[in-house]
MDAnalysis code that builds the backbone (N, CA, C; Angstrom):
import MDAnalysis as mda
import numpy as np

u = mda.Universe.empty(378, n_residues=126, atom_resindex=np.repeat(np.arange(126), 3), trajectory=True)
u.add_TopologyAttr("name", ["N", "CA", "C"] * 126)
u.add_TopologyAttr("resid", np.arange(1, 127))
u.add_TopologyAttr("resname", ["UNK", "UNK", "UNK", "UNK", "UNK", "UNK", "UNK", "UNK", "UNK", "UNK", "UNK", "UNK", "UNK", "UNK", "UNK", "UNK", "UNK", "UNK", "UNK", "UNK", "UNK", "UNK", "UNK", "UNK", "UNK", "UNK", "UNK", "UNK", "UNK", "UNK", "UNK", "UNK", "UNK", "UNK", "UNK", "UNK", "UNK", "UNK", "UNK", "UNK", "UNK", "UNK", "UNK", "UNK", "UNK", "UNK", "UNK", "UNK", "UNK", "UNK", "UNK", "UNK", "UNK", "UNK", "UNK", "UNK", "UNK", "UNK", "UNK", "UNK", "UNK", "UNK", "UNK", "UNK", "UNK", "UNK", "UNK", "UNK", "UNK", "UNK", "UNK", "UNK", "UNK", "UNK", "UNK", "UNK", "UNK", "UNK", "UNK", "UNK", "UNK", "UNK", "UNK", "UNK", "UNK", "UNK", "UNK", "UNK", "UNK", "UNK", "UNK", "UNK", "UNK", "UNK", "UNK", "UNK", "UNK", "UNK", "UNK", "UNK", "UNK", "UNK", "UNK", "UNK", "UNK", "UNK", "UNK", "UNK", "UNK", "UNK", "UNK", "UNK", "UNK", "UNK", "UNK", "UNK", "UNK", "UNK", "UNK", "UNK", "UNK", "UNK", "UNK", "UNK", "UNK", "UNK"])
u.atoms.positions = np.array([
    [11.886, -4.286, 0.394],
    [11.391, -4.091, -0.946],
    [12.225, -3.009, -1.622],
    [12.538, -3.238, -2.879],
    [13.234, -2.244, -3.692],
    [12.262, -1.776, -4.769],
    [12.245, -0.463, -5.006],
    [11.306, 0.091, -5.978],
    [11.972, 1.224, -6.754],
    [11.722, 1.255, -8.038],
    [12.247, 2.321, -8.897],
    [11.458, 3.607, -8.655],
    [12.098, 4.761, -8.797],
    [11.402, 6.035, -8.588],
    [10.132, 6.174, -9.434],
    [10.150, 5.701, -10.667],
    [8.977, 5.840, -11.539],
    [7.785, 5.047, -11.013],
    [8.024, 3.850, -10.477],
    [6.928, 3.057, -9.913],
    [6.403, 3.697, -8.634],
    [7.306, 4.192, -7.805],
    [6.876, 4.874, -6.587],
    [6.064, 6.114, -6.938],
    [6.464, 6.832, -7.966],
    [5.724, 8.021, -8.388],
    [4.310, 7.656, -8.838],
    [4.140, 6.498, -9.467],
    [2.796, 6.050, -9.854],
    [1.899, 5.913, -8.627],
    [2.458, 5.386, -7.545],
    [1.688, 5.207, -6.312],
    [1.356, 6.561, -5.695],
    [2.333, 7.448, -5.625],
    [2.109, 8.790, -5.076],
    [1.056, 9.526, -5.902],
    [1.150, 9.435, -7.221],
    [0.160, 10.082, -8.091],
    [-1.232, 9.517, -7.849],
    [-1.327, 8.203, -7.671],
    [-2.613, 7.570, -7.369],
    [-3.174, 8.127, -6.061],
    [-2.327, 8.228, -5.042],
    [-2.765, 8.748, -3.742],
    [-3.271, 10.181, -3.860],
    [-2.565, 10.999, -4.595],
    [-2.973, 12.404, -4.748],
    [-4.266, 12.531, -5.555],
    [-4.419, 11.699, -6.592],
    [-5.642, 11.735, -7.412],
    [-6.875, 11.375, -6.597],
    [-6.732, 10.396, -5.721],
    [-7.884, 9.885, -4.976],
    [-8.218, 10.710, -3.732],
    [-7.260, 11.482, -3.230],
    [-7.488, 12.262, -2.006],
    [-8.725, 13.145, -2.177],
    [-9.553, 13.242, -1.145],
    [-9.319, 12.853, 0.250],
    [-9.641, 11.392, 0.573],
    [-10.100, 10.609, -0.407],
    [-10.356, 9.189, -0.189],
    [-9.018, 8.448, -0.214],
    [-8.879, 7.439, 0.637],
    [-7.668, 6.624, 0.607],
    [-7.609, 5.851, -0.703],
    [-6.429, 5.761, -1.285],
    [-6.231, 4.908, -2.459],
    [-5.717, 3.556, -1.977],
    [-5.741, 2.569, -2.862],
    [-5.181, 1.267, -2.519],
    [-4.794, 0.516, -3.780],
    [-3.954, -0.484, -3.596],
    [-3.515, -1.292, -4.719],
    [-2.427, -2.259, -4.292],
    [-1.771, -2.815, -5.285],
    [-0.733, -3.813, -5.047],
    [0.547, -3.430, -5.777],
    [1.661, -3.733, -5.154],
    [2.960, -3.642, -5.809],
    [3.393, -5.083, -6.051],
    [3.547, -5.449, -7.301],
    [3.978, -6.800, -7.653],
    [5.503, -6.851, -7.574],
    [6.006, -7.870, -6.891],
    [7.447, -8.014, -6.684],
    [7.983, -9.258, -7.386],
    [9.240, -9.190, -7.727],
    [9.989, -10.362, -8.173],
    [11.339, -10.294, -7.468],
    [11.603, -11.290, -6.649],
    [12.852, -11.329, -5.873],
    [13.041, -10.065, -5.039],
    [11.951, -9.590, -4.423],
    [12.028, -8.430, -3.549],
    [12.090, -7.087, -4.239],
    [11.983, -7.088, -5.559],
    [12.067, -5.847, -6.346],
    [10.715, -5.594, -7.015],
    [10.222, -4.367, -6.905],
    [8.950, -4.005, -7.535],
    [9.084, -4.062, -9.049],
    [8.123, -4.742, -9.692],
    [8.124, -4.834, -11.153],
    [6.852, -4.242, -11.762],
    [5.823, -4.008, -10.934],
    [4.573, -3.451, -11.445],
    [3.773, -2.870, -10.290],
    [2.946, -1.889, -10.614],
    [2.011, -1.297, -9.664],
    [0.616, -1.535, -10.219],
    [-0.277, -2.074, -9.378],
    [-1.637, -2.387, -9.801],
    [-2.612, -1.614, -8.913],
    [-3.036, -0.413, -9.343],
    [-4.010, 0.335, -8.558],
    [-5.375, -0.352, -8.621],
    [-6.104, -0.328, -7.518],
    [-7.467, -0.849, -7.496],
    [-8.374, 0.185, -6.845],
    [-9.660, 0.006, -7.032],
    [-10.626, 0.953, -6.474],
    [-10.824, 0.687, -4.987],
    [-10.864, 1.754, -4.204],
    [-11.222, 1.655, -2.793],
    [-12.741, 1.556, -2.738],
    [-13.258, 0.357, -2.547],
    [-14.710, 0.162, -2.550],
    [-15.367, 0.735, -1.301],
    [-14.589, 1.096, -0.288],
    [-15.139, 1.750, 0.904],
    [-15.388, 3.235, 0.650],
    [-14.727, 3.803, -0.370],
    [-14.863, 5.233, -0.707],
    [-14.736, 6.105, 0.541],
    [-13.719, 5.829, 1.339],
    [-13.570, 6.485, 2.639],
    [-12.216, 7.178, 2.767],
    [-12.181, 8.312, 3.474],
    [-10.900, 8.952, 3.773],
    [-10.194, 8.317, 4.976],
    [-10.848, 7.340, 5.618],
    [-10.302, 6.754, 6.840],
    [-9.955, 5.278, 6.735],
    [-10.391, 4.617, 5.665],
    [-10.085, 3.193, 5.524],
    [-10.213, 2.799, 4.062],
    [-9.749, 1.605, 3.759],
    [-9.853, 1.118, 2.384],
    [-10.314, -0.329, 2.375],
    [-10.922, -0.700, 1.289],
    [-11.288, -2.085, 0.990],
    [-11.122, -2.260, -0.503],
    [-10.872, -3.479, -0.934],
    [-10.865, -3.729, -2.372],
    [-11.727, -4.937, -2.661],
    [-12.238, -4.981, -3.878],
    [-13.144, -6.041, -4.288],
    [-12.384, -7.352, -4.464],
    [-13.019, -8.471, -4.122],
    [-12.380, -9.772, -4.348],
    [-11.938, -9.963, -5.798],
    [-12.689, -9.416, -6.733],
    [-12.322, -9.547, -8.151],
    [-10.969, -8.904, -8.438],
    [-10.658, -7.818, -7.730],
    [-9.358, -7.165, -7.926],
    [-8.215, -8.062, -7.458],
    [-8.453, -8.779, -6.387],
    [-7.438, -9.702, -5.880],
    [-7.281, -10.873, -6.851],
    [-8.400, -11.398, -7.316],
    [-8.352, -12.518, -8.264],
    [-7.675, -12.129, -9.568],
    [-7.816, -10.861, -9.960],
    [-7.212, -10.392, -11.213],
    [-5.687, -10.436, -11.163],
    [-5.120, -10.469, -9.960],
    [-3.666, -10.578, -9.841],
    [-3.166, -11.928, -10.341],
    [-4.065, -12.904, -10.362],
    [-3.703, -14.216, -10.893],
    [-2.659, -14.921, -10.066],
    [-1.623, -15.376, -10.723],
    [-0.605, -16.216, -10.096],
    [0.572, -15.424, -9.525],
    [0.337, -14.202, -9.115],
    [1.406, -13.402, -8.507],
    [1.848, -14.086, -7.218],
    [3.132, -14.323, -7.101],
    [3.656, -15.010, -5.924],
    [4.099, -14.061, -4.826],
    [4.441, -12.836, -5.192],
    [5.001, -11.899, -4.225],
    [4.426, -10.509, -4.493],
    [3.822, -9.913, -3.474],
    [3.236, -8.580, -3.638],
    [3.206, -7.867, -2.296],
    [3.046, -6.570, -2.374],
    [2.880, -5.697, -1.218],
    [1.559, -4.966, -1.421],
    [0.794, -4.811, -0.359],
    [-0.427, -4.009, -0.426],
    [-0.040, -2.568, -0.137],
    [-0.533, -1.647, -0.954],
    [-0.288, -0.235, -0.653],
    [-1.607, 0.491, -0.464],
    [-1.554, 1.534, 0.341],
    [-2.693, 2.443, 0.478],
    [-2.190, 3.773, 1.015],
    [-3.057, 4.761, 0.955],
    [-2.659, 6.092, 1.405],
    [-3.331, 6.443, 2.723],
    [-2.697, 7.341, 3.437],
    [-3.309, 8.011, 4.582],
    [-3.397, 9.480, 4.197],
    [-4.606, 9.965, 4.070],
    [-4.808, 11.338, 3.607],
    [-4.894, 12.338, 4.751],
    [-5.038, 11.840, 5.980],
    [-5.199, 12.735, 7.126],
    [-4.194, 12.480, 8.237],
    [-3.350, 11.483, 8.058],
    [-2.441, 11.120, 9.149],
    [-1.114, 10.619, 8.591],
    [-0.201, 10.370, 9.505],
    [1.126, 9.867, 9.128],
    [1.010, 8.464, 8.532],
    [1.995, 8.055, 7.747],
    [1.949, 6.735, 7.123],
    [2.371, 5.609, 8.075],
    [1.621, 5.482, 9.146],
    [1.820, 4.421, 10.128],
    [0.514, 3.642, 10.216],
    [0.550, 2.316, 10.343],
    [-0.693, 1.546, 10.367],
    [-1.629, 1.986, 11.487],
    [-2.865, 2.221, 11.111],
    [-3.910, 2.527, 12.085],
    [-4.411, 1.209, 12.677],
    [-5.235, 1.302, 13.705],
    [-5.810, 0.079, 14.269],
    [-6.667, -0.631, 13.227],
    [-7.342, 0.134, 12.380],
    [-8.123, -0.459, 11.287],
    [-7.207, -1.246, 10.352],
    [-6.050, -0.673, 10.005],
    [-5.079, -1.372, 9.152],
    [-4.599, -2.662, 9.821],
    [-4.304, -2.572, 11.098],
    [-3.805, -3.735, 11.839],
    [-4.851, -4.842, 11.849],
    [-6.104, -4.475, 12.073],
    [-7.179, -5.467, 12.068],
    [-7.338, -6.096, 10.683],
    [-7.280, -5.275, 9.633],
    [-7.428, -5.751, 8.256],
    [-6.278, -6.684, 7.877],
    [-5.091, -6.396, 8.386],
    [-3.899, -7.190, 8.055],
    [-4.014, -8.633, 8.524],
    [-4.869, -8.894, 9.501],
    [-5.051, -10.270, 9.973],
    [-5.528, -11.180, 8.846],
    [-6.188, -10.602, 7.841],
    [-6.669, -11.373, 6.687],
    [-5.578, -11.621, 5.655],
    [-4.414, -11.008, 5.836],
    [-3.333, -11.055, 4.848],
    [-2.009, -11.398, 5.519],
    [-1.900, -12.567, 6.128],
    [-0.655, -12.901, 6.831],
    [0.537, -12.942, 5.877],
    [1.646, -12.403, 6.345],
    [2.877, -12.418, 5.565],
    [3.038, -11.268, 4.593],
    [2.007, -10.441, 4.436],
    [2.092, -9.312, 3.500],
    [2.794, -8.132, 4.154],
    [3.458, -7.345, 3.332],
    [3.966, -6.047, 3.772],
    [2.970, -4.989, 3.331],
    [3.012, -3.853, 4.012],
    [2.044, -2.776, 3.801],
    [2.788, -1.473, 3.539],
    [2.721, -0.998, 2.323],
    [3.334, 0.272, 1.950],
    [2.277, 1.350, 2.156],
    [2.577, 2.325, 2.997],
    [1.611, 3.391, 3.280],
    [2.204, 4.714, 2.820],
    [1.393, 5.458, 2.077],
    [1.802, 6.736, 1.527],
    [1.035, 7.821, 2.271],
    [1.734, 8.662, 2.998],
    [1.105, 9.783, 3.684],
    [1.082, 10.996, 2.774],
    [-0.104, 11.506, 2.512],
    [-0.235, 12.679, 1.641],
    [-0.939, 13.824, 2.369],
    [-0.875, 13.826, 3.694],
    [-1.511, 14.891, 4.467],
    [-0.739, 16.201, 4.358],
    [0.571, 16.117, 4.167],
    [1.402, 17.312, 4.058],
    [1.718, 17.661, 2.622],
    [2.585, 18.637, 2.455],
    [2.977, 19.069, 1.113],
    [3.796, 18.009, 0.376],
    [4.669, 17.328, 1.097],
    [5.513, 16.294, 0.505],
    [5.014, 14.916, 0.930],
    [4.900, 13.986, -0.006],
    [4.462, 12.642, 0.381],
    [5.518, 11.954, 1.236],
    [5.057, 11.128, 2.156],
    [5.947, 10.329, 2.999],
    [5.581, 8.866, 2.782],
    [6.571, 8.034, 2.521],
    [6.340, 6.625, 2.208],
    [7.062, 5.759, 3.228],
    [6.300, 4.820, 3.821],
    [6.902, 3.874, 4.767],
    [6.306, 2.494, 4.523],
    [7.079, 1.485, 4.835],
    [6.679, 0.103, 4.601],
    [6.636, -0.629, 5.940],
    [5.645, -1.514, 6.109],
    [5.421, -2.150, 7.403],
    [5.161, -3.638, 7.261],
    [5.506, -4.376, 8.295],
    [5.075, -5.759, 8.478],
    [4.100, -5.745, 9.647],
    [3.010, -6.453, 9.479],
    [2.014, -6.552, 10.544],
    [1.728, -8.035, 10.735],
    [2.061, -8.564, 11.900],
    [1.852, -9.982, 12.187],
    [1.313, -10.135, 13.597],
    [0.217, -10.835, 13.716],
    [-0.397, -11.076, 15.025],
    [-0.612, -9.782, 15.799],
    [-1.014, -8.732, 15.087],
    [-1.294, -7.453, 15.717],
    [-0.066, -6.622, 16.041],
    [1.113, -7.149, 15.749],
    [2.356, -6.434, 16.027],
    [2.865, -5.760, 14.755],
    [3.319, -4.523, 14.895],
    [3.761, -3.720, 13.756],
    [5.265, -3.491, 13.843],
    [5.954, -3.726, 12.731],
    [7.382, -3.398, 12.658],
    [7.661, -2.806, 11.283],
    [8.601, -1.884, 11.251],
    [8.910, -1.238, 9.983],
    [9.741, -2.173, 9.109],
    [9.405, -2.186, 7.827],
    [10.127, -2.985, 6.833],
    [10.867, -2.033, 5.905],
    [11.920, -2.530, 5.320],
    [12.748, -1.684, 4.468],
    [12.060, -1.398, 3.133],
    [12.215, -0.166, 2.677],
    [11.838, 0.191, 1.311],
    [13.004, 1.005, 0.755],
    [13.573, 0.521, -0.336],
    [14.710, 1.194, -0.967],
    [14.264, 1.725, -2.320],
    [14.399, 3.028, -2.493],
    [14.108, 3.635, -3.787],
    [15.412, 3.640, -4.561],
    [15.401, 2.952, -5.691],
    [16.634, 2.845, -6.465],
    [16.325, 2.703, -7.942],
    [17.275, 3.036, -8.736],
    [17.097, 2.849, -10.172],
    [17.481, 4.068, -10.881],
])
């Protein structure tokens, strides 16, 4: 995934605003490049996990390519077992995780398939 600094900053700002609760949302892609950020409410209201309402997913409409993003407010931006379990409902999606536990945000992107986690590329450019 390629993302412009301004779009990435929107995600980081969302994560910081929502802390200590995890934030979540979608990055809309076109040809592997981020074109929009769609923040949604974490209906779990939890610092340890996130959920979003079905209506938020439906509001994306005919988006063909997207990445799910969320924050980790207490840990590194690596998928937790909860994330891995949740990913089973979203085959083929990438997961952008923003770690805001430290002073500087850390951003990493992941593929989760059949319970297996591998890092995916995220290029900040623009």
